[in-house]
C-alpha positions as semicolon CSV with decimal commas, in nm:
position;residue;x (nm);y (nm);z (nm)
1;X;3,309;-2,859;-1,148
2;X;3,206;-2,557;-0,957
3;X;2,956;-2,439;-1,217
4;X;2,790;-2,743;-1,248
5;X;2,776;-2,789;-0,868
6;X;2,629;-2,429;-0,851
7;X;2,381;-2,528;-1,119
8;X;2,273;-2,819;-0,910
9;X;2,220;-2,623;-0,611
10;X;2,008;-2,357;-0,793
11;X;1,813;-2,649;-0,952
12;X;1,719;-2,824;-0,619
13;X;1,700;-2,511;-0,389
14;X;1,541;-2,242;-0,633
15;X;1,209;-2,260;-0,451
16;X;1,384;-2,181;-0,128
17;X;1,581;-1,889;-0,292
18;X;1,277;-1,754;-0,471
19;X;1,110;-1,765;-0,141
20;X;1,352;-1,574;0,050
21;X;1,386;-1,326;-0,221
22;X;1,009;-1,229;-0,170
23;X;1,047;-1,239;0,196
24;X;1,242;-0,930;0,192
25;X;0,924;-0,748;0,105
26;X;0,700;-0,866;0,379
27;X;0,712;-0,714;0,716
28;X;0,646;-0,948;1,040
29;X;0,273;-0,964;1,127
30;X;0,212;-0,789;1,434
31;X;-0,158;-0,792;1,425
32;X;-0,308;-0,740;1,765
33;X;-0,566;-0,543;1,945
34;X;-0,551;-0,187;1,851
35;X;-0,805;0,129;1,839
36;X;-0,817;0,123;1,457
37;X;-0,749;-0,061;1,146
38;X;-0,567;0,167;0,883
39;X;-0,677;0,048;0,544
40;X;-0,381;0,083;0,297
41;X;-0,497;-0,213;0,063
42;X;-0,452;-0,570;-0,029
43;X;-0,630;-0,864;-0,137
44;X;-0,970;-0,886;0,061
45;X;-0,866;-0,596;0,283
46;X;-1,252;-0,527;0,364
47;X;-1,323;-0,856;0,461
48;X;-1,023;-0,841;0,717
49;X;-1,103;-0,487;0,840
50;X;-1,487;-0,601;0,890
51;X;-1,362;-0,924;1,078
52;X;-1,121;-0,721;1,302
53;X;-1,423;-0,497;1,389
54;X;-1,664;-0,760;1,470
55;X;-1,440;-0,956;1,687
56;X;-1,356;-0,631;1,891
57;X;-0,964;-0,619;1,787
58;X;-1,053;-0,267;1,679
59;X;-1,322;-0,030;1,716
60;X;-1,283;0,177;1,408
61;X;-1,136;0,190;1,039
62;X;-0,930;0,458;0,919
63;X;-0,832;0,564;0,556
64;X;-0,598;0,803;0,427
65;X;-0,737;1,055;0,178
66;X;-0,550;1,090;-0,145
67;X;-0,610;1,341;-0,428
68;X;-0,887;1,196;-0,634
69;X;-0,818;1,134;-1,007
70;X;-0,996;1,272;-1,312
71;X;-1,224;0,945;-1,339
72;X;-1,350;1,004;-0,968
73;X;-1,411;1,362;-0,999
74;X;-1,594;1,275;-1,332
75;X;-1,808;1,034;-1,116
76;X;-1,708;0,722;-1,357
77;X;-1,537;0,584;-1,046
78;X;-1,610;0,599;-0,667
79;X;-1,381;0,774;-0,436
80;X;-1,196;0,578;-0,186
81;X;-1,398;0,689;0,099
82;X;-1,742;0,611;-0,079
83;X;-1,584;0,259;-0,189
84;X;-1,463;0,194;0,184
85;X;-1,817;0,307;0,338
86;X;-2,002;0,091;0,066
87;X;-1,795;-0,202;0,132
88;X;-1,745;-0,179;0,486
89;X;-2,168;-0,102;0,542
90;X;-2,215;-0,444;0,326
91;X;-1,986;-0,636;0,564
92;X;-2,186;-0,482;0,867
93;X;-1,965;-0,207;0,971
94;X;-2,164;0,114;1,054
95;X;-2,074;0,425;0,881
96;X;-1,991;0,611;1,185
97;X;-1,696;0,361;1,226
98;X;-1,518;0,489;0,957
99;X;-1,262;0,773;0,959
100;X;-1,114;0,968;0,684
101;X;-0,752;1,150;0,756
102;X;-0,807;1,459;0,542
103;X;-0,563;1,633;0,342
104;X;-0,573;1,504;-0,033
105;X;-0,223;1,368;-0,042
106;X;-0,058;1,338;-0,344
107;X;0,219;1,063;-0,269
108;X;0,293;0,823;0,009
109;X;0,496;1,041;0,186
110;X;0,235;1,309;0,228
111;X;-0,001;1,033;0,320
112;X;0,252;0,931;0,606
113;X;0,285;1,305;0,709
114;X;-0,097;1,346;0,724
115;X;-0,123;1,019;0,949
116;X;0,169;1,180;1,168
117;X;-0,039;1,479;1,221
118;X;-0,356;1,250;1,288
119;X;-0,190;1,035;1,538
120;X;0,005;1,332;1,721
121;X;-0,339;1,450;1,763
122;X;-0,455;1,130;1,941
123;X;-0,119;1,045;2,139
124;X;-0,274;0,726;2,288
125;X;-0,428;0,607;1,947
126;X;-0,270;0,276;1,789
127;X;-0,376;0,125;1,433
128;X;-0,309;-0,209;1,271
129;X;-0,223;-0,137;0,920
130;X;-0,384;-0,373;0,631
131;X;-0,148;-0,343;0,340
132;X;-0,068;-0,561;0,017
133;X;0,161;-0,821;0,149
134;X;0,478;-0,736;-0,063
135;X;0,400;-0,350;-0,012
136;X;0,484;-0,388;0,345
137;X;0,826;-0,302;0,362
138;X;0,803;-0,007;0,176
139;X;0,492;0,126;0,366
140;X;0,662;0,067;0,699
141;X;0,969;0,259;0,571
142;X;0,767;0,568;0,485
143;X;0,597;0,520;0,807
144;X;0,927;0,494;0,995
145;X;1,083;0,770;0,811
146;X;0,822;1,028;0,869
147;X;0,661;0,920;1,223
148;X;0,980;0,810;1,393
149;X;1,033;0,577;1,681
150;X;0,664;0,609;1,758
151;X;0,571;0,403;1,484
152;X;0,711;0,129;1,633
153;X;0,478;0,075;1,941
154;X;0,185;0,268;1,789
155;X;0,157;0,101;1,410
156;X;0,082;-0,292;1,404
157;X;0,124;-0,474;1,075
158;X;-0,130;-0,692;0,919
159;X;0,030;-0,789;0,556
160;X;-0,255;-0,947;0,365
161;X;-0,180;-1,258;0,163
162;X;-0,294;-1,261;-0,211
163;X;-0,557;-1,542;-0,239
164;X;-0,341;-1,636;-0,578
165;X;0,007;-1,662;-0,442
166;X;0,220;-1,546;-0,165
167;X;0,607;-1,562;-0,099
168;X;0,612;-1,946;-0,120
169;X;0,497;-1,949;-0,487
170;X;0,520;-1,616;-0,655
171;X;0,717;-1,735;-0,924
172;X;0,456;-1,964;-1,053
173;X;0,196;-1,698;-1,166
174;X;0,258;-1,406;-1,393
175;X;0,068;-1,176;-1,143
176;X;0,315;-1,283;-0,847
177;X;0,636;-1,192;-1,065
178;X;0,508;-0,867;-1,165
179;X;0,409;-0,802;-0,797
180;X;0,742;-0,886;-0,655
181;X;0,925;-0,701;-0,934
182;X;0,711;-0,370;-0,927
183;X;0,734;-0,396;-0,528
184;X;1,132;-0,409;-0,539
185;X;1,157;-0,134;-0,776
186;X;0,917;0,067;-0,581
187;X;1,093;0,017;-0,243
188;X;1,440;0,078;-0,403
189;X;1,321;0,401;-0,502
190;X;1,205;0,492;-0,203
191;X;1,500;0,380;-0,005
192;X;1,756;0,552;-0,250
193;X;1,565;0,872;-0,301
194;X;1,404;0,933;-0,004
195;X;1,118;1,192;-0,004
196;X;1,134;1,418;-0,323
197;X;0,931;1,741;-0,388
198;X;0,589;1,657;-0,522
199;X;0,575;1,654;-0,910
200;X;0,190;1,601;-0,916
201;X;0,023;1,784;-1,203
202;X;-0,318;1,745;-1,319
203;X;-0,330;1,593;-1,677
204;X;-0,459;1,864;-1,921
205;X;-0,620;1,696;-2,253
206;X;-0,587;2,026;-2,424
207;X;-0,231;2,084;-2,321
208;X;-0,153;1,731;-2,451
209;X;-0,334;1,772;-2,790
210;X;-0,130;2,112;-2,815
211;X;0,187;1,943;-2,770
212;X;0,150;1,663;-2,998
213;X;0,032;1,918;-3,289
214;X;0,337;2,116;-3,223
215;X;0,533;1,802;-3,242
216;X;0,382;1,696;-3,531
217;X;0,445;2,022;-3,721
218;X;0,783;1,993;-3,615
219;X;0,843;1,674;-3,814
220;X;0,698;1,812;-4,135
């Protein structure tokens, strides 16, 4: 029957189909000589940024500043800047090679706008973006939506493979399944909704406690 035939095809070709599903999240690797490495994240991102610096592919590293969370402000966790400086210096990249795009962005859209401003002030600068492999499509969508056509020739892409899984075997690990699922949800939200007004607001423990007490009294 048709159902049996389809079941058989899915059984024999499930690996290829699942691999194609994850490929929809990955941007082509266009790594090449550039002025800076743009650190977005990804497995072993500091190792790769240092390698590109030491082999002469780039002459500096850039990160986009995002608003610090409470744990960072309390000194419990290091800021992204402090972490990048520490990890890059451990790998032989001098502190002066790191550039921070200031602005305390509260979203990926704001981060992309700060990157656009930084690039517009340096019309001949190119960057190679190091990003998590399954976040590549979303990151490129953000940058191309904000920066426009110039993003095609000024932003190169280096989607980093996770050492535990990639598009060829992600379904064999729980972490890979969660990564693909969350990445598609996030990509779909960005694609369908576009840029939304920022709703970021500092979490306030006193307000939360007052709201909880009010709710509990309402149930009495």
